[in-house]
C-alpha positions in Angstrom: 9.8 39.9 -38.4 10.1 43.1 -36.4 12.3 46.0 -37.2 12.0 48.5 -34.3 8.2 49.1 -34.1 7.7 48.0 -37.7 6.5 44.4 -38.1 6.5 42.5 -41.4 3.9 39.7 -41.7 5.2 36.2 -42.0 3.2 35.7 -45.2 5.5 38.3 -46.8 8.9 36.8 -46.1 9.3 34.7 -49.2 7.7 37.2 -51.5 9.9 40.1 -50.2 13.0 38.0 -50.5 12.1 36.9 -54.1 11.4 40.5 -55.1 14.6 41.7 -53.6 16.6 39.0 -55.5 14.8 39.7 -58.8 15.2 43.5 -58.6 18.9 43.2 -57.5 19.6 40.8 -60.4 18.0 43.0 -63.0 19.8 46.2 -61.8 23.2 44.4 -61.6 22.7 42.9 -65.1 21.8 46.3 -66.4 25.0 47.9 -65.2 27.0 44.9 -66.5 25.5 44.9 -70.0 25.2 48.6 -70.4 28.1 50.3 -68.5 27.0 53.4 -66.7 26.0 55.3 -64.9 23.4 56.8 -67.2 20.0 58.3 -66.6 18.3 55.0 -67.4 20.4 53.2 -64.7 19.3 55.7 -62.1 15.6 55.6 -63.2 15.6 51.8 -63.1 17.2 51.9 -59.6 14.7 54.4 -58.4 11.7 52.4 -59.8 13.1 49.2 -58.2 13.4 50.9 -54.8 9.8 52.3 -55.0 8.5 48.8 -55.9 10.4 47.1 -53.1 9.2 49.6 -50.5 5.6 49.1 -51.8 5.9 45.3 -51.4 7.4 45.7 -47.9 4.7 48.1 -46.8 2.0 45.8 -48.2 3.1 43.1 -45.8 3.2 45.4 -42.8 1.4 44.0 -39.7 0.9 46.6 -37.0 0.2 45.5 -33.5 -3.3 46.6 -32.6 -4.1 45.3 -29.1 -7.6 45.9 -27.7 -9.6 45.2 -24.7 -12.3 42.6 -25.8 -15.9 43.8 -25.5 -18.7 41.3 -26.1 -21.1 44.1 -27.0 -19.0 45.5 -29.9 -18.2 44.2 -33.4 -14.9 45.5 -34.7 -13.9 45.9 -38.3 -12.1 42.7 -39.5 -10.0 44.6 -42.1 -8.6 48.0 -43.1 -10.3 49.6 -46.0 -13.4 51.4 -47.3 -17.1 50.4 -46.6 -18.7 49.5 -49.9 -21.8 47.6 -48.9 -24.3 48.0 -46.0 -27.4 46.1 -46.9 -29.7 43.1 -46.0 -28.9 40.2 -48.3 -29.6 36.5 -48.6 -26.5 34.5 -47.4 -26.8 31.1 -49.0 -23.6 29.2 -47.9 -24.2 28.9 -44.2 -27.1 30.8 -42.7 -29.4 30.3 -45.8 -31.5 33.3 -44.7 -31.3 37.1 -44.8 -28.4 38.8 -43.0 -27.0 42.3 -42.7 -23.9 42.4 -44.9 -21.1 44.9 -44.4 -18.3 44.8 -46.9 -14.9 46.4 -46.7 -12.8 46.9 -49.9 -9.1 46.7 -49.3 -6.9 48.5 -51.9 -3.3 47.4 -52.4 -2.3 50.3 -50.1 -4.2 49.0 -47.1 -2.9 46.7 -44.4 -4.1 43.2 -45.4 -4.0 41.3 -42.1 -7.5 40.3 -41.1 -8.7 40.2 -37.5 -11.6 38.6 -35.6 -14.4 41.0 -35.0 -15.7 39.2 -31.9 -14.5 36.6 -29.4 -16.0 33.1 -29.4 -15.7 29.7 -31.0 -15.2 28.9 -34.6 -18.1 26.7 -35.6 -17.6 26.5 -39.4 -15.0 27.2 -42.1 -15.2 26.8 -45.8 -12.8 27.6 -48.7 -14.1 28.0 -52.3 -12.0 28.6 -55.4 -13.5 31.0 -57.9 -13.3 33.6 -60.6 -11.4 37.0 -60.9 -14.1 39.7 -60.6 -12.9 43.0 -59.2 -13.3 43.0 -55.4 -15.7 46.0 -55.6 -18.1 44.1 -57.7 -21.1 42.6 -55.9 -20.5 39.3 -57.9 -17.1 38.9 -56.2 -18.7 37.9 -52.9 -20.3 34.8 -54.4 -18.1 34.0 -57.5 -14.5 34.8 -56.5 -12.1 32.8 -54.6 -13.1 33.1 -50.9 -12.8 31.7 -47.5 -15.6 31.9 -44.9 -15.4 31.6 -41.1 -18.3 31.5 -38.6 -17.6 32.6 -35.0 -20.2 32.0 -32.3 -20.0 34.4 -29.4 -20.6 33.4 -25.7 -24.2 34.7 -26.1 -24.8 32.5 -29.1 -24.7 35.2 -31.7 -23.1 33.8 -34.9 -21.1 36.1 -37.3 -19.7 35.1 -40.6 -16.5 36.7 -41.9 -15.7 36.1 -45.6 -12.3 36.8 -47.1 -12.8 37.5 -50.8 -10.0 37.6 -53.4 -10.0 40.3 -56.0 -8.9 40.4 -59.7 -5.2 40.4 -58.6 -5.3 38.5 -55.3 -5.2 34.8 -55.7 -3.9 33.7 -52.4 -6.1 33.7 -49.3 -4.6 32.5 -46.0 -7.0 31.6 -43.2 -5.8 30.4 -39.8 -9.2 29.4 -38.4 -10.1 25.8 -37.7 -13.4 24.5 -36.4 -13.5 24.4 -32.7 -10.8 27.1 -32.2 -11.4 29.5 -29.3 -10.6 32.9 -30.7 -10.3 36.4 -29.2 -11.5 39.7 -30.6 -8.6 41.4 -32.4 -6.6 38.3 -33.0 -5.4 37.5 -36.5 -7.9 35.5 -38.6 -5.8 35.4 -41.8 -4.2 37.4 -44.7 -5.1 38.2 -48.3 -2.4 38.9 -50.7 -3.1 42.1 -52.8 -6.4 43.9 -53.5 -9.4 42.2 -52.1 -12.4 42.6 -49.7 -13.8 41.2 -46.5 -17.6 40.7 -46.0 -19.1 40.3 -42.6 -22.7 38.9 -42.1 -24.6 40.0 -39.0 -28.1 39.4 -37.7 -30.6 41.7 -39.3 -31.5 44.7 -37.2 -27.9 45.0 -35.8 -27.1 48.6 -34.9 -24.5 49.8 -37.4 -21.9 52.4 -36.4 -20.4 53.1 -39.8 -21.5 54.7 -43.1 -21.0 54.0 -46.8 -17.5 54.8 -48.1 -16.2 55.3 -44.6 -12.5 54.4 -44.1 -12.2 51.7 -41.3 -9.3 50.1 -39.5 -9.2 46.5 -38.3 -9.5 46.2 -34.5 -9.9 49.9 -34.2 -13.2 50.9 -35.9 -16.5 49.7 -34.3 -18.7 48.4 -37.1 -21.8 47.5 -35.1 -23.1 46.6 -31.7 -24.5 43.3 -30.6 -28.3 43.2 -30.3 
């Protein structure tokens, strides 16, 4: 749904409608049961409006067109860099990879994008626990969805969507064999979460710890 230049993500339609109906019903019921207006009525109305605006803003999906560049690896998500380290990736590569993790707060845009162009060679969904998304345990133990994209040069990159303590709904659009383009939408995570990206060791990194990044705008690294 697009309102002027503001676009609402399709994953938010049902939730936004449900929240609107629930808040409207609560406020109308309050005025019927306790005739007003009183200060409490206006406070409830104000709090409802703030909550509704927050929900709408959470499901924003700004257009971020870019010119694909096979030598660049773009951030797959908005948020803050919380991990840059070599780590053993045991689900797919089963060897040491450079891991870069982006923590997404509830105030970040939660649409995830492909960091490179290529072919989807592997996908995997794993249900899990509810560790906070900042915790190192979340990458291996929380609900997660992993996608491997192989570039034209043969470089494989794994992008892992990880649910946080609140988020329990990961949406991934990738299917094995899909031809994908840098900057296109990979999926969506509902409420606080993180995205991990696993790159070949020795990859030249362009970001630092705790840096704020934007999907399809910030260059994370450069292909070696």
